[in-house]
C-alpha positions in Angstrom: 107.3 -96.4 -80.4 108.8 -96.9 -83.9 112.3 -97.2 -82.5 111.1 -99.8 -79.9 109.6 -101.9 -82.7 112.7 -101.6 -84.9 114.9 -102.6 -81.8 112.6 -105.6 -81.1 111.3 -104.4 -77.7 107.7 -104.2 -78.9 106.0 -106.1 -81.6 103.9 -104.3 -84.3 100.8 -106.0 -82.9 101.5 -104.9 -79.3 102.3 -101.3 -80.4 98.8 -101.2 -81.9 97.0 -103.0 -79.0 98.8 -101.4 -76.0 99.7 -98.0 -77.3 97.3 -97.4 -80.2 100.3 -96.8 -82.6 99.8 -98.5 -86.0 103.1 -99.4 -87.6 103.3 -100.6 -91.2 106.0 -103.0 -92.2 107.7 -101.9 -95.4 110.5 -104.3 -95.4 111.1 -106.4 -92.3 114.4 -107.7 -93.6 116.0 -104.3 -93.6 114.0 -103.0 -90.6 112.0 -100.6 -92.7 108.7 -99.5 -90.9 106.6 -96.4 -90.8 103.9 -95.1 -88.5 100.5 -94.8 -90.2 99.3 -91.6 -88.6 95.7 -91.8 -89.9 95.3 -95.4 -88.7 97.0 -94.5 -85.4 94.4 -91.7 -84.9 91.6 -94.2 -85.6 93.0 -96.8 -83.3 93.5 -94.4 -80.4 89.9 -93.1 -80.8 88.8 -96.8 -80.6 90.8 -97.3 -77.4 89.4 -94.1 -75.9 85.8 -95.1 -76.8 86.1 -98.7 -75.4 88.5 -98.4 -72.4 85.8 -98.2 -69.7 83.7 -101.0 -71.3 86.8 -103.3 -71.4 87.5 -102.6 -67.7 83.9 -103.4 -66.8 83.6 -106.5 -68.9 82.4 -109.6 -67.1 85.4 -111.8 -66.1 83.6 -114.9 -67.5 83.2 -113.2 -70.9 86.9 -112.4 -70.7 87.7 -116.0 -69.8 85.8 -117.2 -72.9 87.7 -114.8 -75.1 91.0 -116.0 -73.6 90.1 -119.7 -74.1 89.1 -119.0 -77.7 92.4 -117.2 -78.4 90.7 -113.9 -79.0 92.9 -112.3 -76.4 96.1 -113.3 -74.7 97.9 -112.9 -71.4 99.2 -109.5 -72.5 95.7 -108.2 -72.9 95.0 -108.6 -69.1 96.3 -106.9 -66.0 96.8 -103.2 -65.2 96.7 -100.3 -67.6 97.2 -100.0 -70.5 95.9 -103.6 -70.8 92.5 -104.0 -72.2 90.9 -106.7 -69.9 92.0 -106.3 -66.2 89.7 -109.2 -65.2 91.8 -111.6 -67.3 93.9 -112.7 -64.3 90.8 -113.9 -62.4 89.4 -115.5 -65.6 92.7 -117.3 -66.2 92.6 -118.8 -62.7 89.0 -120.0 -63.2 89.8 -121.4 -66.6 92.8 -123.3 -65.3 90.8 -124.8 -62.4 88.2 -126.1 -64.8 90.8 -127.5 -67.2 89.9 -125.0 -70.0 93.5 -123.9 -70.4 95.9 -126.7 -71.5 98.4 -128.0 -69.0 101.4 -126.3 -70.7 99.8 -122.9 -70.1 99.2 -123.6 -66.4 102.9 -123.3 -65.6 102.9 -119.7 -66.7 100.0 -118.9 -64.4 100.9 -121.0 -61.4 101.0 -118.0 -59.0 97.3 -117.3 -59.7 96.4 -120.9 -59.0 98.4 -121.0 -55.8 96.7 -117.9 -54.5 93.3 -119.3 -55.3 94.1 -122.7 -53.7 95.5 -121.1 -50.5 92.7 -118.6 -50.2 89.3 -120.1 -51.0 87.5 -117.2 -49.4 89.2 -114.8 -51.8 88.3 -117.0 -54.7 84.6 -117.0 -53.7 84.7 -113.3 -53.1 85.8 -112.8 -56.7 83.3 -115.3 -58.1 85.8 -118.0 -58.7 85.6 -121.7 -57.7 87.6 -122.3 -54.5 
């Protein structure tokens, strides 16, 4: 994980959120980082303790977190993501205008599926 951060494939924040690896920046200019083993152990325990609850979280609550900026697109979707209901929540937020127009382009596929399949939208508790 440390090499992926140094090489720019993964950010320090995503290493923590997605993999539970806490990396401390010693000197970003010379690419000096270190893994904080104690904090990594704490973060991984936190992920283990909350994983099921995150997966069961109400999509509307997830939508609110997304709109408020508490979580982002990378927090949704399949494992290891924290909020798999985010895709449905994004679609609902976009249909209600809660996500600014610029962000709608990135999620056009979700909107198109919902617009073409109103029955699917209703089944998932979204406006058709």
